[in-house]
MILUM-674464 format. One record per atom (N, C-alpha, C, O, CB): x, y, z; residue in three letters. Coordinates in Angstrom, 1 decimal, padded with zeros to 4 digits. Glycine has a CB too. Layout:
# MILUM-674464
+--------+--------+--------+------+
!     px !     py !     pz ! type !
+--------+--------+--------+------+
!      X !      Y !      Z !  ALA !
...
+--------+--------+--------+------+
***
This chain:
# MILUM-674464
+--------+--------+--------+------+
!     px !     py !     pz ! type !
+--------+--------+--------+------+
!  004.4 !  032.2 !  022.8 !  MET !
!  004.7 !  030.9 !  023.1 !  MET !
!  005.4 !  030.5 !  023.6 !  MET !
!  005.3 !  029.3 !  023.9 !  MET !
!  005.0 !  030.3 !  022.5 !  MET !
!  007.0 !  031.7 !  024.4 !  GLU !
!  007.7 !  031.4 !  025.1 !  GLU !
!  007.2 !  031.2 !  026.4 !  GLU !
!  007.6 !  030.3 !  027.1 !  GLU !
!  008.4 !  032.0 !  024.9 !  GLU !
!  006.1 !  032.4 !  026.8 !  GLU !
!  005.3 !  032.3 !  028.1 !  GLU !
!  004.9 !  030.5 !  028.7 !  GLU !
!  005.1 !  030.3 !  029.9 !  GLU !
!  003.8 !  033.3 !  027.8 !  GLU !
!  004.3 !  029.3 !  027.9 !  GLY !
!  003.9 !  028.8 !  027.5 !  GLY !
!  004.8 !  027.7 !  027.7 !  GLY !
!  004.6 !  026.6 !  028.3 !  GLY !
!  003.4 !  029.2 !  026.7 !  GLY !
!  006.0 !  028.1 !  027.1 !  ILE !
!  007.2 !  026.4 !  027.3 !  ILE !
!  007.4 !  026.4 !  028.6 !  ILE !
!  007.1 !  025.2 !  028.9 !  ILE !
!  009.1 !  026.4 !  026.6 !  ILE !
!  007.8 !  027.3 !  029.7 !  ALA !
!  007.9 !  027.5 !  030.6 !  ALA !
!  007.3 !  026.9 !  031.5 !  ALA !
!  008.0 !  025.9 !  031.8 !  ALA !
!  007.8 !  028.3 !  030.7 !  ALA !
!  005.5 !  026.9 !  032.4 !  PRO !
!  004.9 !  026.0 !  032.6 !  PRO !
!  004.9 !  024.2 !  032.2 !  PRO !
!  004.5 !  023.3 !  033.0 !  PRO !
!  004.2 !  026.6 !  032.2 !  PRO !
!  005.3 !  023.9 !  031.1 !  LEU !
!  005.1 !  022.4 !  030.3 !  LEU !
!  005.9 !  021.7 !  031.9 !  LEU !
!  005.6 !  020.7 !  032.5 !  LEU !
!  006.3 !  022.1 !  028.2 !  LEU !
!  006.7 !  022.7 !  032.2 !  SER !
!  007.9 !  021.3 !  033.6 !  SER !
!  007.3 !  021.4 !  034.3 !  SER !
!  006.4 !  021.3 !  033.5 !  SER !
!  009.4 !  021.4 !  034.5 !  SER !
!  006.6 !  021.6 !  035.6 !  LYS !
!  005.7 !  022.3 !  035.8 !  LYS !
!  004.7 !  021.3 !  035.8 !  LYS !
!  004.3 !  021.0 !  034.7 !  LYS !
!  005.7 !  023.4 !  035.0 !  LYS !
!  003.9 !  020.5 !  037.1 !  PRO !
!  003.3 !  019.7 !  036.1 !  PRO !
!  001.8 !  020.7 !  036.8 !  PRO !
!  001.2 !  021.2 !  035.9 !  PRO !
!  003.5 !  017.5 !  036.3 !  PRO !
!  001.4 !  021.0 !  038.0 !  ARG !
!  000.0 !  021.8 !  037.8 !  ARG !
!  000.2 !  022.8 !  036.6 !  ARG !
! -000.5 !  023.1 !  035.6 !  ARG !
! -000.4 !  022.8 !  039.4 !  ARG !
!  001.2 !  023.1 !  037.1 !  LYS !
!  001.1 !  024.5 !  035.3 !  LYS !
!  000.6 !  024.2 !  034.1 !  LYS !
!  000.0 !  025.0 !  033.3 !  LYS !
!  002.5 !  025.2 !  034.6 !  LYS !
!  001.2 !  022.4 !  033.6 !  ARG !
!  001.0 !  022.3 !  032.4 !  ARG !
!  000.4 !  022.6 !  031.8 !  ARG !
!  000.8 !  023.1 !  030.7 !  ARG !
!  001.0 !  021.6 !  032.2 !  ARG !
! -001.4 !  022.5 !  031.8 !  SER !
! -002.0 !  022.3 !  030.9 !  SER !
! -002.7 !  024.4 !  030.6 !  SER !
! -003.3 !  024.9 !  029.6 !  SER !
! -003.1 !  020.8 !  031.3 !  SER !
! -002.3 !  024.9 !  031.8 !  GLU !
! -001.5 !  026.4 !  031.5 !  GLU !
! -001.0 !  026.4 !  030.2 !  GLU !
! -001.5 !  026.8 !  029.1 !  GLU !
! -000.2 !  026.7 !  032.3 !  GLU !
!  000.5 !  025.7 !  030.7 !  GLY !
!  001.6 !  026.4 !  029.5 !  GLY !
!  001.0 !  026.0 !  028.0 !  GLY !
!  001.3 !  026.6 !  026.9 !  GLY !
!  003.5 !  025.5 !  029.6 !  GLY !
!  000.0 !  024.8 !  028.1 !  GLN !
! -000.2 !  023.6 !  026.8 !  GLN !
! -001.0 !  024.5 !  026.2 !  GLN !
! -001.1 !  024.8 !  025.0 !  GLN !
! -001.0 !  021.9 !  027.0 !  GLN !
! -001.5 !  025.1 !  027.2 !  SER !
! -003.2 !  026.3 !  026.1 !  SER !
! -002.5 !  027.8 !  025.9 !  SER !
! -003.3 !  028.7 !  025.7 !  SER !
! -005.5 !  026.9 !  027.7 !  SER !
! -000.8 !  028.2 !  026.1 !  ARG !
! -001.3 !  029.2 !  026.2 !  ARG !
! -000.5 !  029.0 !  023.8 !  ARG !
! -000.7 !  029.7 !  022.8 !  ARG !
! -000.5 !  030.4 !  028.0 !  ARG !
!  000.3 !  027.6 !  024.2 !  ILE !
!  001.4 !  027.0 !  023.0 !  ILE !
!  000.0 !  027.3 !  022.1 !  ILE !
!  000.3 !  028.0 !  021.1 !  ILE !
!  002.2 !  025.1 !  022.9 !  ILE !
! -001.3 !  027.0 !  022.4 !  ARG !
! -002.8 !  026.2 !  021.2 !  ARG !
! -002.7 !  027.7 !  020.7 !  ARG !
! -002.9 !  027.7 !  019.5 !  ARG !
! -005.0 !  025.5 !  022.1 !  ARG !
! -002.6 !  028.5 !  021.0 !  LEU !
! -003.7 !  030.0 !  021.3 !  LEU !
! -002.1 !  030.6 !  020.7 !  LEU !
! -002.5 !  031.4 !  019.8 !  LEU !
! -004.5 !  030.7 !  023.4 !  LEU !
! -001.1 !  030.6 !  020.8 !  ALA !
!  000.1 !  031.4 !  019.8 !  ALA !
!  000.0 !  030.5 !  018.7 !  ALA !
!  000.1 !  031.2 !  017.7 !  ALA !
!  001.8 !  031.4 !  020.5 !  ALA !
!  000.0 !  029.6 !  018.4 !  ASP !
!  000.3 !  028.5 !  017.9 !  ASP !
! -001.1 !  029.1 !  016.7 !  ASP !
! -000.9 !  029.3 !  015.5 !  ASP !
!  000.2 !  026.8 !  019.1 !  ASP !
! -002.0 !  029.3 !  017.2 !  HIS !
! -003.5 !  029.5 !  016.8 !  HIS !
! -002.9 !  031.0 !  015.5 !  HIS !
! -002.9 !  031.2 !  014.3 !  HIS !
! -004.8 !  030.1 !  018.4 !  HIS !
! -002.2 !  031.7 !  016.9 !  PHE !
! -002.2 !  032.8 !  015.8 !  PHE !
! -000.5 !  032.9 !  014.5 !  PHE !
! -000.3 !  033.8 !  013.7 !  PHE !
! -002.4 !  034.4 !  016.8 !  PHE !
! -000.1 !  032.3 !  014.8 !  LEU !
!  000.7 !  032.3 !  014.1 !  LEU !
!  000.8 !  031.5 !  013.1 !  LEU !
!  002.0 !  031.2 !  012.9 !  LEU !
!  001.4 !  032.4 !  014.7 !  LEU !
!  000.3 !  031.2 !  012.7 !  LYS !
!  000.0 !  030.1 !  011.3 !  LYS !
! -000.9 !  030.5 !  010.3 !  LYS !
! -001.0 !  030.0 !  009.2 !  LYS !
! -000.7 !  028.7 !  011.6 !  LYS !
! -001.6 !  032.0 !  011.2 !  PRO !
! -001.9 !  032.5 !  009.5 !  PRO !
! -000.9 !  033.8 !  009.4 !  PRO !
! -000.9 !  034.4 !  008.3 !  PRO !
! -003.9 !  033.1 !  009.1 !  PRO !
! -000.2 !  034.1 !  010.3 !  MET !
!  000.9 !  035.1 !  010.2 !  MET !
!  002.6 !  034.3 !  009.2 !  MET !
!  003.2 !  034.5 !  008.1 !  MET !
!  001.4 !  035.6 !  012.3 !  MET !
!  002.6 !  033.7 !  010.0 !  ASP !
!  003.4 !  032.1 !  008.5 !  ASP !
!  003.2 !  032.1 !  007.7 !  ASP !
!  004.1 !  032.2 !  006.9 !  ASP !
!  003.2 !  030.8 !  008.2 !  ASP !
!  001.1 !  032.1 !  007.1 !  ASP !
!  001.6 !  032.0 !  005.2 !  ASP !
!  001.3 !  032.7 !  005.2 !  ASP !
!  001.0 !  032.9 !  004.1 !  ASP !
!  001.1 !  031.2 !  003.9 !  ASP !
!  001.1 !  034.0 !  006.0 !  MET !
!  000.8 !  036.1 !  004.4 !  MET !
!  002.6 !  036.0 !  004.8 !  MET !
!  003.0 !  036.5 !  003.8 !  MET !
! -000.6 !  039.0 !  005.4 !  MET !
!  003.6 !  035.6 !  005.4 !  ARG !
!  005.4 !  035.4 !  005.0 !  ARG !
!  005.3 !  035.0 !  003.7 !  ARG !
!  005.6 !  035.6 !  002.7 !  ARG !
!  006.4 !  034.1 !  005.9 !  ARG !
!  004.8 !  034.1 !  003.9 !  GLN !
!  005.2 !  033.6 !  002.8 !  GLN !
!  004.8 !  032.9 !  000.9 !  GLN !
!  005.3 !  032.2 !  000.0 !  GLN !
!  005.7 !  033.0 !  003.4 !  GLN !
!  003.3 !  033.9 !  001.3 !  LEU !
!  002.5 !  034.4 !  000.2 !  LEU !
!  003.6 !  036.0 !  000.3 !  LEU !
!  004.5 !  035.9 ! -000.5 !  LEU !
!  000.6 !  034.5 !  000.6 !  LEU !
!  003.7 !  037.3 !  001.2 !  ILE !
!  005.1 !  037.8 !  000.9 !  ILE !
!  006.2 !  037.5 ! -000.1 !  ILE !
!  006.5 !  038.0 ! -001.2 !  ILE !
!  005.7 !  037.5 !  001.8 !  ILE !
!  006.6 !  036.8 !  000.5 !  ALA !
!  007.8 !  036.5 ! -000.1 !  ALA !
!  007.7 !  035.9 ! -001.6 !  ALA !
!  008.7 !  036.1 ! -002.4 !  ALA !
!  008.6 !  035.4 !  000.9 !  ALA !
!  006.9 !  035.3 ! -002.1 !  ARG !
!  006.6 !  034.2 ! -003.7 !  ARG !
!  006.4 !  035.7 ! -004.3 !  ARG !
!  007.2 !  036.3 ! -005.1 !  ARG !
!  004.8 !  032.6 ! -004.0 !  ARG !
!  005.0 !  036.3 ! -003.7 !  ALA !
!  005.3 !  037.4 ! -004.5 !  ALA !
!  005.9 !  038.5 ! -004.7 !  ALA !
!  006.0 !  038.6 ! -006.0 !  ALA !
!  004.7 !  037.6 ! -004.5 !  ALA !
!  006.7 !  039.7 ! -003.8 !  SER !
!  007.7 !  039.8 ! -004.1 !  SER !
!  008.9 !  039.5 ! -004.8 !  SER !
!  009.8 !  040.2 ! -004.5 !  SER !
!  007.7 !  039.9 ! -003.6 !  SER !
!  009.1 !  038.8 ! -005.4 !  ILE !
!  010.0 !  038.2 ! -006.1 !  ILE !
!  008.9 !  037.5 ! -007.7 !  ILE !
!  009.2 !  036.6 ! -008.5 !  ILE !
!  010.8 !  037.0 ! -004.9 !  ILE !
!  008.5 !  037.8 ! -007.7 !  ASN !
!  006.9 !  038.0 ! -008.4 !  ASN !
!  007.5 !  035.8 ! -009.2 !  ASN !
!  008.1 !  035.5 ! -010.2 !  ASN !
!  006.7 !  040.2 ! -010.3 !  ASN !
!  006.9 !  035.0 ! -008.2 !  ASP !
!  007.2 !  033.9 ! -008.1 !  ASP !
!  005.1 !  033.4 ! -008.9 !  ASP !
!  004.2 !  032.6 ! -008.5 !  ASP !
!  008.0 !  033.7 ! -006.3 !  ASP !
!  005.1 !  033.9 ! -009.9 !  ARG !
!  004.0 !  033.2 ! -010.3 !  ARG !
!  003.4 !  032.3 ! -009.9 !  ARG !
!  002.3 !  032.3 ! -009.3 !  ARG !
!  004.1 !  032.9 ! -011.0 !  ARG !
!  004.5 !  031.3 ! -010.5 !  ARG !
!  003.8 !  029.5 ! -009.7 !  ARG !
!  004.2 !  029.6 ! -009.0 !  ARG !
!  005.1 !  028.9 ! -009.3 !  ARG !
!  004.0 !  027.9 ! -010.0 !  ARG !
!  004.5 !  030.0 ! -007.9 !  GLY !
!  004.8 !  029.8 ! -006.5 !  GLY !
!  004.2 !  030.0 ! -005.4 !  GLY !
!  004.2 !  029.5 ! -004.3 !  GLY !
!  005.6 !  030.3 ! -006.3 !  GLY !
!  003.3 !  031.3 ! -006.2 !  VAL !
!  001.5 !  032.0 ! -005.3 !  VAL !
!  000.7 !  031.3 ! -005.2 !  VAL !
!  000.1 !  031.1 ! -004.2 !  VAL !
!  000.6 !  033.1 ! -006.0 !  VAL !
!  000.3 !  030.5 ! -007.1 !  ALA !
! -000.4 !  029.6 ! -007.3 !  ALA !
!  000.1 !  028.6 ! -007.0 !  ALA !
! -000.4 !  027.8 ! -007.9 !  ALA !
! -000.8 !  029.7 ! -008.4 !  ALA !
!  000.9 !  027.8 ! -006.1 !  HIS !
!  001.7 !  026.8 ! -005.3 !  HIS !
!  000.3 !  027.2 ! -004.1 !  HIS !
! -000.9 !  027.0 ! -004.0 !  HIS !
!  003.7 !  027.1 ! -004.9 !  HIS !
!  001.2 !  027.8 ! -003.5 !  LEU !
!  000.9 !  028.2 ! -001.5 !  LEU !
! -001.2 !  028.7 ! -002.1 !  LEU !
! -002.0 !  028.5 ! -001.2 !  LEU !
!  002.5 !  030.7 ! -000.6 !  LEU !
! -001.6 !  029.1 ! -003.1 !  LEU !
! -002.5 !  029.2 ! -002.7 !  LEU !
! -003.6 !  028.3 ! -002.8 !  LEU !
! -004.8 !  028.4 ! -002.4 !  LEU !
! -002.5 !  030.1 ! -002.9 !  LEU !
! -002.9 !  027.0 ! -003.7 !  HIS !
! -003.6 !  025.3 ! -004.5 !  HIS !
! -003.9 !  025.1 ! -002.9 !  HIS !
! -005.1 !  025.2 ! -002.4 !  HIS !
! -002.1 !  023.6 ! -005.7 !  HIS !
! -002.4 !  024.5 ! -001.7 !  GLU !
! -002.3 !  024.0 ! -001.6 !  GLU !
! -003.3 !  024.4 !  000.2 !  GLU !
! -003.4 !  023.7 !  001.1 !  GLU !
! -001.1 !  023.5 ! -002.2 !  GLU !
! -004.1 !  026.2 !  000.0 !  TRP !
! -004.2 !  026.5 !  001.4 !  TRP !
! -005.5 !  026.1 !  001.5 !  TRP !
! -006.2 !  026.0 !  002.4 !  TRP !
! -004.0 !  027.9 !  001.8 !  TRP !
! -005.6 !  025.8 ! -000.2 !  GLU !
! -007.3 !  025.9 ! -001.1 !  GLU !
! -007.2 !  024.2 !  000.0 !  GLU !
! -007.6 !  024.2 !  001.1 !  GLU !
! -007.4 !  025.9 ! -003.8 !  GLU !
! -006.7 !  023.1 ! -001.0 !  LYS !
! -006.8 !  021.6 ! -000.1 !  LYS !
! -007.3 !  021.5 !  000.9 !  LYS !
! -008.3 !  020.9 !  001.3 !  LYS !
! -005.7 !  021.1 !  000.3 !  LYS !
! -006.1 !  022.5 !  001.4 !  GLN !
! -006.2 !  022.3 !  003.4 !  GLN !
! -007.9 !  022.7 !  003.4 !  GLN !
! -008.5 !  021.9 !  004.1 !  GLN !
! -004.9 !  023.9 !  004.8 !  GLN !
! -008.6 !  023.4 !  002.9 !  ASN !
! -010.1 !  024.2 !  003.3 !  ASN !
! -011.0 !  023.2 !  002.8 !  ASN !
! -012.2 !  023.3 !  002.9 !  ASN !
! -010.4 !  025.8 !  002.6 !  ASN !
! -010.5 !  022.3 !  002.1 !  ALA !
! -011.3 !  021.2 !  001.4 !  ALA !
! -011.3 !  020.4 !  002.2 !  ALA !
! -012.5 !  020.2 !  002.5 !  ALA !
! -010.8 !  020.7 !  000.2 !  ALA !
! -010.1 !  019.5 !  002.9 !  ARG !
! -010.1 !  018.5 !  003.4 !  ARG !
! -011.0 !  019.0 !  004.7 !  ARG !
! -012.0 !  018.3 !  005.0 !  ARG !
! -008.7 !  018.0 !  003.5 !  ARG !
! -010.7 !  020.2 !  005.5 !  ARG !
! -011.2 !  020.8 !  007.4 !  ARG !
! -012.2 !  021.3 !  006.6 !  ARG !
! -012.8 !  022.0 !  007.4 !  ARG !
! -009.9 !  022.2 !  008.7 !  ARG !
! -013.0 !  021.4 !  005.2 !  LEU !
! -014.8 !  022.1 !  005.2 !  LEU !
! -014.9 !  020.0 !  005.3 !  LEU !
! -016.1 !  019.7 !  005.5 !  LEU !
! -015.7 !  023.7 !  002.9 !  LEU !
! -014.3 !  019.0 !  005.2 !  GLU !
! -015.0 !  017.4 !  004.8 !  GLU !
! -015.9 !  017.4 !  003.0 !  GLU !
! -017.1 !  017.1 !  002.8 !  GLU !
! -016.5 !  017.1 !  006.4 !  GLU !
! -014.6 !  017.9 !  001.8 !  VAL !
! -015.0 !  018.2 !  000.7 !  VAL !
! -013.5 !  018.1 ! -000.3 !  VAL !
! -013.0 !  018.8 ! -001.1 !  VAL !
! -015.9 !  019.6 !  000.9 !  VAL !
! -013.4 !  017.3 !  000.2 !  GLU !
! -011.7 !  017.5 ! -001.1 !  GLU !
! -012.1 !  016.5 ! -002.5 !  GLU !
! -012.0 !  016.9 ! -003.6 !  GLU !
! -009.6 !  016.4 !  000.0 !  GLU !
! -012.9 !  014.6 ! -002.0 !  ASP !
! -012.9 !  014.6 ! -002.9 !  ASP !
! -013.9 !  014.6 ! -003.5 !  ASP !
! -014.4 !  013.7 ! -004.2 !  ASP !
! -012.5 !  014.0 ! -003.1 !  ASP !
! -014.6 !  016.3 ! -003.3 !  ASP !
! -015.1 !  016.6 ! -004.1 !  ASP !
! -014.8 !  017.7 ! -005.1 !  ASP !
! -015.3 !  017.9 ! -006.2 !  ASP !
! -016.0 !  016.7 ! -003.7 !  ASP !
! -013.5 !  018.6 ! -004.0 !  TRP !
! -012.5 !  019.6 ! -004.4 !  TRP !
! -011.5 !  019.1 ! -005.2 !  TRP !
! -010.6 !  018.2 ! -005.1 !  TRP !
! -011.9 !  020.2 ! -003.4 !  TRP !
! -012.0 !  020.2 ! -006.4 !  GLU !
! -010.4 !  020.1 ! -007.9 !  GLU !
! -010.2 !  021.7 ! -007.6 !  GLU !
! -011.2 !  022.5 ! -007.8 !  GLU !
! -011.0 !  019.5 ! -010.6 !  GLU !
! -009.0 !  022.2 ! -007.2 !  PRO !
! -007.9 !  023.1 ! -008.2 !  PRO !
! -008.3 !  024.4 ! -008.9 !  PRO !
! -008.5 !  024.4 ! -010.1 !  PRO !
! -007.5 !  022.2 ! -009.4 !  PRO !
! -008.6 !  025.7 ! -008.1 !  THR !
! -009.5 !  026.8 ! -008.9 !  THR !
! -008.5 !  026.7 ! -010.1 !  THR !
! -007.8 !  025.7 ! -010.1 !  THR !
! -009.7 !  028.7 ! -008.1 !  THR !
! -008.3 !  027.7 ! -011.2 !  PRO !
! -007.2 !  027.9 ! -012.0 !  PRO !
! -007.1 !  029.2 ! -011.8 !  PRO !
! -008.1 !  029.6 ! -012.3 !  PRO !
! -007.4 !  027.4 ! -013.4 !  PRO !
! -006.6 !  030.2 ! -011.4 !  PHE !
! -006.5 !  031.9 ! -010.6 !  PHE !
! -005.7 !  031.9 ! -011.6 !  PHE !
! -004.9 !  031.1 ! -012.0 !  PHE !
! -005.8 !  032.5 ! -008.8 !  PHE !
! -006.3 !  033.5 ! -012.1 !  PRO !
! -005.6 !  034.3 ! -013.6 !  PRO !
! -004.9 !  034.9 ! -013.2 !  PRO !
! -005.0 !  036.1 ! -013.6 !  PRO !
! -006.2 !  035.1 ! -014.5 !  PRO !
! -003.4 !  034.2 ! -012.0 !  LEU !
! -002.1 !  034.6 ! -011.9 !  LEU !
! -002.3 !  033.4 ! -013.3 !  LEU !
! -002.2 !  033.9 ! -014.4 !  LEU !
! -000.9 !  034.4 ! -010.4 !  LEU !
! -002.5 !  032.6 ! -013.2 !  GLU !
! -001.7 !  031.4 ! -014.2 !  GLU !
! -001.8 !  031.6 ! -015.3 !  GLU !
! -000.9 !  030.9 ! -015.8 !  GLU !
! -002.1 !  030.1 ! -014.2 !  GLU !
! -002.3 !  032.0 ! -015.9 !  ARG !
! -002.4 !  031.9 ! -017.3 !  ARG !
! -001.1 !  032.6 ! -017.7 !  ARG !
! -000.1 !  033.2 ! -017.1 !  ARG !
! -003.7 !  032.4 ! -017.9 !  ARG !
! -001.3 !  032.4 ! -018.5 !  ASP !
!  000.2 !  032.6 ! -019.7 !  ASP !
!  001.7 !  032.2 ! -019.2 !  ASP !
!  002.8 !  032.6 ! -019.6 !  ASP !
!  000.5 !  034.4 ! -020.0 !  ASP !
!  001.4 !  030.8 ! -017.9 !  LEU !
!  002.9 !  030.5 ! -017.4 !  LEU !
!  003.6 !  029.1 ! -018.4 !  LEU !
!  004.7 !  028.7 ! -018.2 !  LEU !
!  002.8 !  029.9 ! -015.4 !  LEU !
+--------+--------+--------+------+
***
């Protein structure tokens, strides 16, 4: 990410910087998602884990353009909550 920020101030290098930032964002997002999941799971926050999974499910439904037909899947960890 840092390698992409420096060239942004230089007009001839701006597109290179933007490209590096997009690439970093692409790889950092899944890592951040996993950190959130691990944080909730490590404290046995089943509601939090289920909420996070439903959010990911919703984002994928939107990305696949099936959001109108989508409904949340009940996860086994939600039993007895």
